TORKOL-4160 file (C-alpha; in steps of 0.2 Angstrom, whole numbers, padded with zeros to 4 digits, m for minus):
381
<pt num="1" X="0227" Y="0283" Z="m0128"/>
<pt num="2" X="0222" Y="0290" Z="m0146"/>
<pt num="3" X="0208" Y="0283" Z="m0154"/>
<pt num="4" X="0213" Y="0271" Z="m0169"/>
<pt num="5" X="0207" Y="0278" Z="m0186"/>
<pt num="6" X="0197" Y="0266" Z="m0197"/>
<pt num="7" X="0192" Y="0269" Z="m0216"/>
<pt num="8" X="0179" Y="0254" Z="m0220"/>
<pt num="9" X="0177" Y="0254" Z="m0237"/>
<pt num="10" X="0164" Y="0245" Z="m0249"/>
<pt num="11" X="0159" Y="0249" Z="m0269"/>
<pt num="12" X="0142" Y="0248" Z="m0272"/>
<pt num="13" X="0126" Y="0259" Z="m0261"/>
<pt num="14" X="0115" Y="0246" Z="m0261"/>
<pt num="15" X="0111" Y="0235" Z="m0246"/>
<pt num="16" X="0119" Y="0218" Z="m0251"/>
<pt num="17" X="0125" Y="0204" Z="m0240"/>
<pt num="18" X="0141" Y="0213" Z="m0239"/>
<pt num="19" X="0136" Y="0231" Z="m0236"/>
<pt num="20" X="0124" Y="0225" Z="m0221"/>
<pt num="21" X="0139" Y="0216" Z="m0215"/>
<pt num="22" X="0149" Y="0234" Z="m0216"/>
<pt num="23" X="0135" Y="0242" Z="m0209"/>
<pt num="24" X="0131" Y="0232" Z="m0194"/>
<pt num="25" X="0150" Y="0232" Z="m0191"/>
<pt num="26" X="0153" Y="0251" Z="m0190"/>
<pt num="27" X="0136" Y="0252" Z="m0179"/>
<pt num="28" X="0144" Y="0240" Z="m0167"/>
<pt num="29" X="0164" Y="0243" Z="m0166"/>
<pt num="30" X="0169" Y="0250" Z="m0150"/>
<pt num="31" X="0168" Y="0269" Z="m0153"/>
<pt num="32" X="0179" Y="0272" Z="m0137"/>
<pt num="33" X="0193" Y="0264" Z="m0146"/>
<pt num="34" X="0191" Y="0266" Z="m0163"/>
<pt num="35" X="0184" Y="0284" Z="m0175"/>
<pt num="36" X="0177" Y="0275" Z="m0189"/>
<pt num="37" X="0174" Y="0284" Z="m0207"/>
<pt num="38" X="0164" Y="0274" Z="m0222"/>
<pt num="39" X="0169" Y="0277" Z="m0239"/>
<pt num="40" X="0159" Y="0270" Z="m0255"/>
<pt num="41" X="0148" Y="0275" Z="m0270"/>
<pt num="42" X="0137" Y="0288" Z="m0264"/>
<pt num="43" X="0120" Y="0286" Z="m0263"/>
<pt num="44" X="0103" Y="0277" Z="m0256"/>
<pt num="45" X="0102" Y="0267" Z="m0245"/>
<pt num="46" X="0119" Y="0264" Z="m0237"/>
<pt num="47" X="0124" Y="0282" Z="m0237"/>
<pt num="48" X="0109" Y="0287" Z="m0228"/>
<pt num="49" X="0111" Y="0272" Z="m0216"/>
<pt num="50" X="0129" Y="0277" Z="m0212"/>
<pt num="51" X="0126" Y="0295" Z="m0209"/>
<pt num="52" X="0108" Y="0290" Z="m0199"/>
<pt num="53" X="0121" Y="0282" Z="m0188"/>
<pt num="54" X="0132" Y="0297" Z="m0185"/>
<pt num="55" X="0145" Y="0289" Z="m0194"/>
<pt num="56" X="0156" Y="0302" Z="m0207"/>
<pt num="57" X="0153" Y="0296" Z="m0225"/>
<pt num="58" X="0165" Y="0299" Z="m0239"/>
<pt num="59" X="0158" Y="0296" Z="m0257"/>
<pt num="60" X="0170" Y="0287" Z="m0269"/>
<pt num="61" X="0169" Y="0284" Z="m0285"/>
<pt num="62" X="0172" Y="0265" Z="m0285"/>
<pt num="63" X="0169" Y="0256" Z="m0303"/>
<pt num="64" X="0177" Y="0240" Z="m0310"/>
<pt num="65" X="0187" Y="0251" Z="m0324"/>
<pt num="66" X="0203" Y="0253" Z="m0319"/>
<pt num="67" X="0206" Y="0273" Z="m0313"/>
<pt num="68" X="0220" Y="0281" Z="m0307"/>
<pt num="69" X="0208" Y="0297" Z="m0302"/>
<pt num="70" X="0198" Y="0285" Z="m0293"/>
<pt num="71" X="0217" Y="0278" Z="m0284"/>
<pt num="72" X="0221" Y="0297" Z="m0279"/>
<pt num="73" X="0205" Y="0300" Z="m0272"/>
<pt num="74" X="0206" Y="0286" Z="m0260"/>
<pt num="75" X="0225" Y="0289" Z="m0256"/>
<pt num="76" X="0218" Y="0308" Z="m0252"/>
<pt num="77" X="0206" Y="0302" Z="m0240"/>
<pt num="78" X="0218" Y="0291" Z="m0232"/>
<pt num="79" X="0231" Y="0304" Z="m0229"/>
<pt num="80" X="0219" Y="0318" Z="m0225"/>
<pt num="81" X="0211" Y="0307" Z="m0211"/>
<pt num="82" X="0226" Y="0300" Z="m0203"/>
<pt num="83" X="0219" Y="0282" Z="m0207"/>
<pt num="84" X="0227" Y="0271" Z="m0196"/>
<pt num="85" X="0218" Y="0255" Z="m0202"/>
<pt num="86" X="0210" Y="0253" Z="m0220"/>
<pt num="87" X="0197" Y="0239" Z="m0220"/>
<pt num="88" X="0191" Y="0236" Z="m0238"/>
<pt num="89" X="0175" Y="0225" Z="m0241"/>
<pt num="90" X="0173" Y="0215" Z="m0258"/>
<pt num="91" X="0184" Y="0213" Z="m0274"/>
<pt num="92" X="0182" Y="0233" Z="m0280"/>
<pt num="93" X="0186" Y="0241" Z="m0264"/>
<pt num="94" X="0199" Y="0226" Z="m0261"/>
<pt num="95" X="0209" Y="0231" Z="m0277"/>
<pt num="96" X="0207" Y="0250" Z="m0277"/>
<pt num="97" X="0209" Y="0252" Z="m0258"/>
<pt num="98" X="0223" Y="0243" Z="m0256"/>
<pt num="99" X="0233" Y="0248" Z="m0270"/>
<pt num="100" X="0228" Y="0268" Z="m0264"/>
<pt num="101" X="0234" Y="0262" Z="m0247"/>
<pt num="102" X="0252" Y="0257" Z="m0253"/>
<pt num="103" X="0253" Y="0275" Z="m0260"/>
<pt num="104" X="0246" Y="0282" Z="m0245"/>
<pt num="105" X="0256" Y="0273" Z="m0231"/>
<pt num="106" X="0244" Y="0266" Z="m0223"/>
<pt num="107" X="0250" Y="0255" Z="m0209"/>
<pt num="108" X="0237" Y="0242" Z="m0208"/>
<pt num="109" X="0226" Y="0235" Z="m0221"/>
<pt num="110" X="0213" Y="0223" Z="m0219"/>
<pt num="111" X="0203" Y="0213" Z="m0232"/>
<pt num="112" X="0186" Y="0206" Z="m0231"/>
<pt num="113" X="0181" Y="0193" Z="m0244"/>
<pt num="114" X="0163" Y="0191" Z="m0243"/>
<pt num="115" X="0161" Y="0177" Z="m0255"/>
<pt num="116" X="0173" Y="0174" Z="m0268"/>
<pt num="117" X="0164" Y="0177" Z="m0282"/>
<pt num="118" X="0176" Y="0175" Z="m0297"/>
<pt num="119" X="0179" Y="0157" Z="m0292"/>
<pt num="120" X="0161" Y="0153" Z="m0301"/>
<pt num="121" X="0166" Y="0163" Z="m0317"/>
<pt num="122" X="0163" Y="0154" Z="m0333"/>
<pt num="123" X="0178" Y="0161" Z="m0342"/>
<pt num="124" X="0193" Y="0151" Z="m0335"/>
<pt num="125" X="0205" Y="0165" Z="m0340"/>
<pt num="126" X="0195" Y="0178" Z="m0332"/>
<pt num="127" X="0195" Y="0167" Z="m0316"/>
<pt num="128" X="0214" Y="0165" Z="m0316"/>
<pt num="129" X="0218" Y="0183" Z="m0318"/>
<pt num="130" X="0206" Y="0188" Z="m0303"/>
<pt num="131" X="0216" Y="0175" Z="m0294"/>
<pt num="132" X="0232" Y="0182" Z="m0297"/>
<pt num="133" X="0227" Y="0199" Z="m0292"/>
<pt num="134" X="0220" Y="0193" Z="m0277"/>
<pt num="135" X="0238" Y="0184" Z="m0274"/>
<pt num="136" X="0245" Y="0200" Z="m0277"/>
<pt num="137" X="0235" Y="0213" Z="m0266"/>
<pt num="138" X="0235" Y="0201" Z="m0250"/>
<pt num="139" X="0254" Y="0199" Z="m0250"/>
<pt num="140" X="0251" Y="0218" Z="m0247"/>
<pt num="141" X="0238" Y="0216" Z="m0234"/>
<pt num="142" X="0241" Y="0212" Z="m0214"/>
<pt num="143" X="0224" Y="0199" Z="m0215"/>
<pt num="144" X="0214" Y="0194" Z="m0226"/>
<pt num="145" X="0195" Y="0188" Z="m0218"/>
<pt num="146" X="0184" Y="0173" Z="m0224"/>
<pt num="147" X="0166" Y="0176" Z="m0220"/>
<pt num="148" X="0163" Y="0153" Z="m0220"/>
<pt num="149" X="0175" Y="0138" Z="m0216"/>
<pt num="150" X="0172" Y="0134" Z="m0236"/>
<pt num="151" X="0178" Y="0151" Z="m0243"/>
<pt num="152" X="0193" Y="0149" Z="m0230"/>
<pt num="153" X="0198" Y="0133" Z="m0237"/>
<pt num="154" X="0195" Y="0138" Z="m0255"/>
<pt num="155" X="0206" Y="0154" Z="m0251"/>
<pt num="156" X="0219" Y="0140" Z="m0247"/>
<pt num="157" X="0218" Y="0129" Z="m0261"/>
<pt num="158" X="0220" Y="0145" Z="m0273"/>
<pt num="159" X="0233" Y="0150" Z="m0262"/>
<pt num="160" X="0223" Y="0167" Z="m0262"/>
<pt num="161" X="0234" Y="0173" Z="m0247"/>
<pt num="162" X="0247" Y="0169" Z="m0238"/>
<pt num="163" X="0241" Y="0156" Z="m0223"/>
<pt num="164" X="0247" Y="0165" Z="m0208"/>
<pt num="165" X="0237" Y="0180" Z="m0216"/>
<pt num="166" X="0221" Y="0170" Z="m0216"/>
<pt num="167" X="0208" Y="0173" Z="m0205"/>
<pt num="168" X="0189" Y="0167" Z="m0201"/>
<pt num="169" X="0177" Y="0178" Z="m0195"/>
<pt num="170" X="0159" Y="0171" Z="m0198"/>
<pt num="171" X="0145" Y="0183" Z="m0203"/>
<pt num="172" X="0133" Y="0188" Z="m0187"/>
<pt num="173" X="0117" Y="0196" Z="m0184"/>
<pt num="174" X="0109" Y="0206" Z="m0173"/>
<pt num="175" X="0095" Y="0195" Z="m0165"/>
<pt num="176" X="0088" Y="0211" Z="m0155"/>
<pt num="177" X="0084" Y="0221" Z="m0170"/>
<pt num="178" X="0076" Y="0204" Z="m0180"/>
<pt num="179" X="0066" Y="0202" Z="m0164"/>
<pt num="180" X="0059" Y="0219" Z="m0167"/>
<pt num="181" X="0055" Y="0215" Z="m0185"/>
<pt num="182" X="0046" Y="0199" Z="m0180"/>
<pt num="183" X="0029" Y="0205" Z="m0180"/>
<pt num="184" X="0014" Y="0201" Z="m0171"/>
<pt num="185" X="0000" Y="0191" Z="m0178"/>
<pt num="186" X="m0010" Y="0208" Z="m0180"/>
<pt num="187" X="0004" Y="0218" Z="m0187"/>
<pt num="188" X="0007" Y="0203" Z="m0200"/>
<pt num="189" X="m0012" Y="0202" Z="m0207"/>
<pt num="190" X="m0010" Y="0224" Z="m0209"/>
<pt num="191" X="0005" Y="0220" Z="m0217"/>
<pt num="192" X="m0002" Y="0207" Z="m0230"/>
<pt num="193" X="m0017" Y="0216" Z="m0232"/>
<pt num="194" X="m0009" Y="0231" Z="m0238"/>
<pt num="195" X="0002" Y="0220" Z="m0250"/>
<pt num="196" X="m0015" Y="0210" Z="m0256"/>
<pt num="197" X="m0004" Y="0195" Z="m0250"/>
<pt num="198" X="m0013" Y="0179" Z="m0242"/>
<pt num="199" X="m0006" Y="0163" Z="m0236"/>
<pt num="200" X="0002" Y="0153" Z="m0242"/>
<pt num="201" X="0018" Y="0164" Z="m0246"/>
<pt num="202" X="0036" Y="0159" Z="m0251"/>
<pt num="203" X="0048" Y="0170" Z="m0253"/>
<pt num="204" X="0067" Y="0176" Z="m0254"/>
<pt num="205" X="0077" Y="0191" Z="m0251"/>
<pt num="206" X="0090" Y="0191" Z="m0264"/>
<pt num="207" X="0102" Y="0204" Z="m0276"/>
<pt num="208" X="0095" Y="0198" Z="m0293"/>
<pt num="209" X="0110" Y="0193" Z="m0298"/>
<pt num="210" X="0116" Y="0175" Z="m0308"/>
<pt num="211" X="0123" Y="0171" Z="m0292"/>
<pt num="212" X="0107" Y="0171" Z="m0282"/>
<pt num="213" X="0098" Y="0159" Z="m0294"/>
<pt num="214" X="0082" Y="0168" Z="m0294"/>
<pt num="215" X="0076" Y="0162" Z="m0312"/>
<pt num="216" X="0076" Y="0143" Z="m0306"/>
<pt num="217" X="0063" Y="0149" Z="m0293"/>
<pt num="218" X="0052" Y="0156" Z="m0305"/>
<pt num="219" X="0055" Y="0140" Z="m0316"/>
<pt num="220" X="0050" Y="0131" Z="m0299"/>
<pt num="221" X="0036" Y="0141" Z="m0294"/>
<pt num="222" X="0027" Y="0135" Z="m0310"/>
<pt num="223" X="0029" Y="0118" Z="m0304"/>
<pt num="224" X="0023" Y="0122" Z="m0287"/>
<pt num="225" X="0006" Y="0130" Z="m0292"/>
<pt num="226" X="0001" Y="0114" Z="m0301"/>
<pt num="227" X="0001" Y="0107" Z="m0284"/>
<pt num="228" X="m0005" Y="0122" Z="m0274"/>
<pt num="229" X="m0012" Y="0136" Z="m0287"/>
<pt num="230" X="m0015" Y="0147" Z="m0272"/>
<pt num="231" X="0003" Y="0149" Z="m0267"/>
<pt num="232" X="0012" Y="0165" Z="m0269"/>
<pt num="233" X="0029" Y="0170" Z="m0273"/>
<pt num="234" X="0038" Y="0185" Z="m0266"/>
<pt num="235" X="0054" Y="0193" Z="m0272"/>
<pt num="236" X="0065" Y="0206" Z="m0262"/>
<pt num="237" X="0080" Y="0215" Z="m0270"/>
<pt num="238" X="0085" Y="0222" Z="m0285"/>
<pt num="239" X="0099" Y="0221" Z="m0296"/>
<pt num="240" X="0106" Y="0218" Z="m0315"/>
<pt num="241" X="0093" Y="0204" Z="m0319"/>
<pt num="242" X="0080" Y="0213" Z="m0311"/>
<pt num="243" X="0071" Y="0219" Z="m0328"/>
<pt num="244" X="0073" Y="0202" Z="m0336"/>
<pt num="245" X="0067" Y="0193" Z="m0321"/>
<pt num="246" X="0051" Y="0205" Z="m0321"/>
<pt num="247" X="0048" Y="0199" Z="m0340"/>
<pt num="248" X="0050" Y="0185" Z="m0336"/>
<pt num="249" X="0038" Y="0183" Z="m0321"/>
<pt num="250" X="0025" Y="0195" Z="m0330"/>
<pt num="251" X="0025" Y="0181" Z="m0344"/>
<pt num="252" X="0024" Y="0166" Z="m0334"/>
<pt num="253" X="0010" Y="0172" Z="m0323"/>
<pt num="254" X="m0004" Y="0183" Z="m0331"/>
<pt num="255" X="m0014" Y="0180" Z="m0313"/>
<pt num="256" X="m0001" Y="0189" Z="m0304"/>
<pt num="257" X="0007" Y="0178" Z="m0292"/>
<pt num="258" X="0023" Y="0181" Z="m0292"/>
<pt num="259" X="0025" Y="0198" Z="m0283"/>
<pt num="260" X="0042" Y="0209" Z="m0287"/>
<pt num="261" X="0045" Y="0220" Z="m0273"/>
<pt num="262" X="0062" Y="0228" Z="m0279"/>
<pt num="263" X="0073" Y="0235" Z="m0264"/>
<pt num="264" X="0062" Y="0237" Z="m0248"/>
<pt num="265" X="0071" Y="0245" Z="m0232"/>
<pt num="266" X="0057" Y="0235" Z="m0223"/>
<pt num="267" X="0064" Y="0218" Z="m0230"/>
<pt num="268" X="0066" Y="0210" Z="m0211"/>
<pt num="269" X="0045" Y="0213" Z="m0209"/>
<pt num="270" X="0041" Y="0205" Z="m0226"/>
<pt num="271" X="0050" Y="0189" Z="m0223"/>
<pt num="272" X="0039" Y="0189" Z="m0208"/>
<pt num="273" X="0024" Y="0185" Z="m0219"/>
<pt num="274" X="0032" Y="0169" Z="m0228"/>
<pt num="275" X="0026" Y="0154" Z="m0226"/>
<pt num="276" X="0043" Y="0148" Z="m0233"/>
<pt num="277" X="0060" Y="0157" Z="m0236"/>
<pt num="278" X="0069" Y="0151" Z="m0250"/>
<pt num="279" X="0086" Y="0153" Z="m0255"/>
<pt num="280" X="0090" Y="0145" Z="m0274"/>
<pt num="281" X="0109" Y="0152" Z="m0274"/>
<pt num="282" X="0122" Y="0145" Z="m0286"/>
<pt num="283" X="0135" Y="0149" Z="m0273"/>
<pt num="284" X="0139" Y="0160" Z="m0256"/>
<pt num="285" X="0150" Y="0165" Z="m0243"/>
<pt num="286" X="0139" Y="0164" Z="m0229"/>
<pt num="287" X="0123" Y="0170" Z="m0232"/>
<pt num="288" X="0116" Y="0183" Z="m0219"/>
<pt num="289" X="0096" Y="0180" Z="m0228"/>
<pt num="290" X="0097" Y="0163" Z="m0222"/>
<pt num="291" X="0103" Y="0166" Z="m0205"/>
<pt num="292" X="0089" Y="0181" Z="m0202"/>
<pt num="293" X="0076" Y="0171" Z="m0209"/>
<pt num="294" X="0080" Y="0157" Z="m0197"/>
<pt num="295" X="0081" Y="0171" Z="m0183"/>
<pt num="296" X="0063" Y="0175" Z="m0188"/>
<pt num="297" X="0056" Y="0156" Z="m0187"/>
<pt num="298" X="0054" Y="0154" Z="m0205"/>
<pt num="299" X="0055" Y="0138" Z="m0214"/>
<pt num="300" X="0068" Y="0137" Z="m0225"/>
<pt num="301" X="0074" Y="0128" Z="m0241"/>
<pt num="302" X="0090" Y="0133" Z="m0250"/>
<pt num="303" X="0102" Y="0126" Z="m0260"/>
<pt num="304" X="0114" Y="0111" Z="m0256"/>
<pt num="305" X="0130" Y="0123" Z="m0257"/>
<pt num="306" X="0145" Y="0128" Z="m0247"/>
<pt num="307" X="0142" Y="0142" Z="m0235"/>
<pt num="308" X="0123" Y="0136" Z="m0235"/>
<pt num="309" X="0128" Y="0121" Z="m0227"/>
<pt num="310" X="0136" Y="0129" Z="m0213"/>
<pt num="311" X="0118" Y="0136" Z="m0208"/>
<pt num="312" X="0108" Y="0123" Z="m0211"/>
<pt num="313" X="0106" Y="0106" Z="m0204"/>
<pt num="314" X="0096" Y="0097" Z="m0217"/>
<pt num="315" X="0080" Y="0089" Z="m0213"/>
<pt num="316" X="0081" Y="0098" Z="m0195"/>
<pt num="317" X="0083" Y="0116" Z="m0198"/>
<pt num="318" X="0079" Y="0118" Z="m0216"/>
<pt num="319" X="0078" Y="0108" Z="m0232"/>
<pt num="320" X="0094" Y="0107" Z="m0245"/>
<pt num="321" X="0091" Y="0105" Z="m0263"/>
<pt num="322" X="0102" Y="0103" Z="m0278"/>
<pt num="323" X="0106" Y="0119" Z="m0288"/>
<pt num="324" X="0099" Y="0122" Z="m0304"/>
<pt num="325" X="0085" Y="0111" Z="m0301"/>
<pt num="326" X="0067" Y="0119" Z="m0301"/>
<pt num="327" X="0059" Y="0102" Z="m0300"/>
<pt num="328" X="0069" Y="0096" Z="m0283"/>
<pt num="329" X="0065" Y="0114" Z="m0278"/>
<pt num="330" X="0047" Y="0114" Z="m0282"/>
<pt num="331" X="0045" Y="0097" Z="m0273"/>
<pt num="332" X="0054" Y="0104" Z="m0258"/>
<pt num="333" X="0043" Y="0119" Z="m0258"/>
<pt num="334" X="0029" Y="0108" Z="m0260"/>
<pt num="335" X="0031" Y="0096" Z="m0247"/>
<pt num="336" X="0032" Y="0111" Z="m0235"/>
<pt num="337" X="0016" Y="0117" Z="m0241"/>
<pt num="338" X="0008" Y="0099" Z="m0238"/>
<pt num="339" X="0013" Y="0098" Z="m0221"/>
<pt num="340" X="0011" Y="0115" Z="m0212"/>
<pt num="341" X="0014" Y="0109" Z="m0196"/>
<pt num="342" X="0030" Y="0100" Z="m0199"/>
<pt num="343" X="0036" Y="0117" Z="m0207"/>
<pt num="344" X="0032" Y="0126" Z="m0193"/>
<pt num="345" X="0042" Y="0114" Z="m0182"/>
<pt num="346" X="0056" Y="0116" Z="m0192"/>
<pt num="347" X="0055" Y="0134" Z="m0192"/>
<pt num="348" X="0054" Y="0133" Z="m0173"/>
<pt num="349" X="0071" Y="0124" Z="m0172"/>
<pt num="350" X="0080" Y="0134" Z="m0184"/>
<pt num="351" X="0074" Y="0150" Z="m0173"/>
<pt num="352" X="0083" Y="0141" Z="m0159"/>
<pt num="353" X="0098" Y="0132" Z="m0166"/>
<pt num="354" X="0103" Y="0144" Z="m0182"/>
<pt num="355" X="0106" Y="0162" Z="m0174"/>
<pt num="356" X="0117" Y="0158" Z="m0156"/>
<pt num="357" X="0129" Y="0152" Z="m0170"/>
<pt num="358" X="0133" Y="0169" Z="m0178"/>
<pt num="359" X="0131" Y="0181" Z="m0166"/>
<pt num="360" X="0134" Y="0199" Z="m0172"/>
<pt num="361" X="0143" Y="0202" Z="m0155"/>
<pt num="362" X="0156" Y="0188" Z="m0160"/>
<pt num="363" X="0157" Y="0195" Z="m0177"/>
<pt num="364" X="0161" Y="0210" Z="m0171"/>
<pt num="365" X="0173" Y="0207" Z="m0157"/>
<pt num="366" X="0184" Y="0194" Z="m0168"/>
<pt num="367" X="0186" Y="0209" Z="m0181"/>
<pt num="368" X="0190" Y="0222" Z="m0165"/>
<pt num="369" X="0204" Y="0207" Z="m0160"/>
<pt num="370" X="0212" Y="0209" Z="m0176"/>
<pt num="371" X="0213" Y="0226" Z="m0178"/>
<pt num="372" X="0220" Y="0227" Z="m0161"/>
<pt num="373" X="0234" Y="0213" Z="m0166"/>
<pt num="374" X="0239" Y="0223" Z="m0181"/>
<pt num="375" X="0237" Y="0241" Z="m0170"/>
<pt num="376" X="0250" Y="0233" Z="m0156"/>
<pt num="377" X="0262" Y="0230" Z="m0169"/>
<pt num="378" X="0261" Y="0244" Z="m0181"/>
<pt num="379" X="0254" Y="0258" Z="m0173"/>
<pt num="380" X="0264" Y="0271" Z="m0159"/>
<pt num="381" X="0249" Y="0273" Z="m0147"/>
């Protein structure tokens, strides 16, 4: 039986949640059954990681502006490589890819929503237009995957896809890879010394976008340091708000107790240095960063929002606080610093209980089942 040819597509080449999901998926799909190509905007670090894994990479100019040329380029890739399944990830790839697949006659179209960001837009007209857009393209898709129960329910509520096409495939993490990142005490000390970090360290890994609420963490940092002046804050990640957040951090703390590291390939190793991991998001799909922090045994403070509630059991495997509330965030962080023994126990419970619920093998197997379901229906094998 011939291999099924799949094109996995996403827009930008940075390693955000959707890109990490795609990368771990393509590395772990059954290569005896599937032949895989990745398409995205060219550049580091995603392109490098895909090529390093021995998977063909096709650079495509994907932007938010409508471009017939982009659609034609994708259609040419689909036809030229005789793609059986197009799997798009995120809104931009979902629009261009699914439009091009219709033109190319691609037999099977699968789309994953990595969080439904437009439902949180402040402009109601823009939100409505994006809902209509997803309804249009989802009716031309074979399956629409939601990464959390909350997103699945929101998808049904807003009728983003016909109910029979809606599938739930929760994000999963490579626990083995995280064990490798969970360094020995000696290596932690060496990395901390190289970065001039001393405990207690409160940190996050997040794309610097309004969604992640990092501005509220910076406001909370001021309050935490009134009680714990020795506390250091580390922010790993880049994004559209990086410059403005750097300016804010520089103005608020002349003693440099806020360290903004930008994009880092060793983000997981840096998380091992955190005494507390914090995620101050305003909305989420199902945050991989929380699952990874739990797998590394970090005590967690996060906002009480959809997606996060599917990962954290409040007061047991983490602490949840209201979104957009720096005072409550600061109080929760300070309490964990006040009682490090209890914080360590919370991290241990998170490490024991959370990762088994969100396994990479489960995510990959469910995705493969969707591929095979439609291959059996539509492909001549």
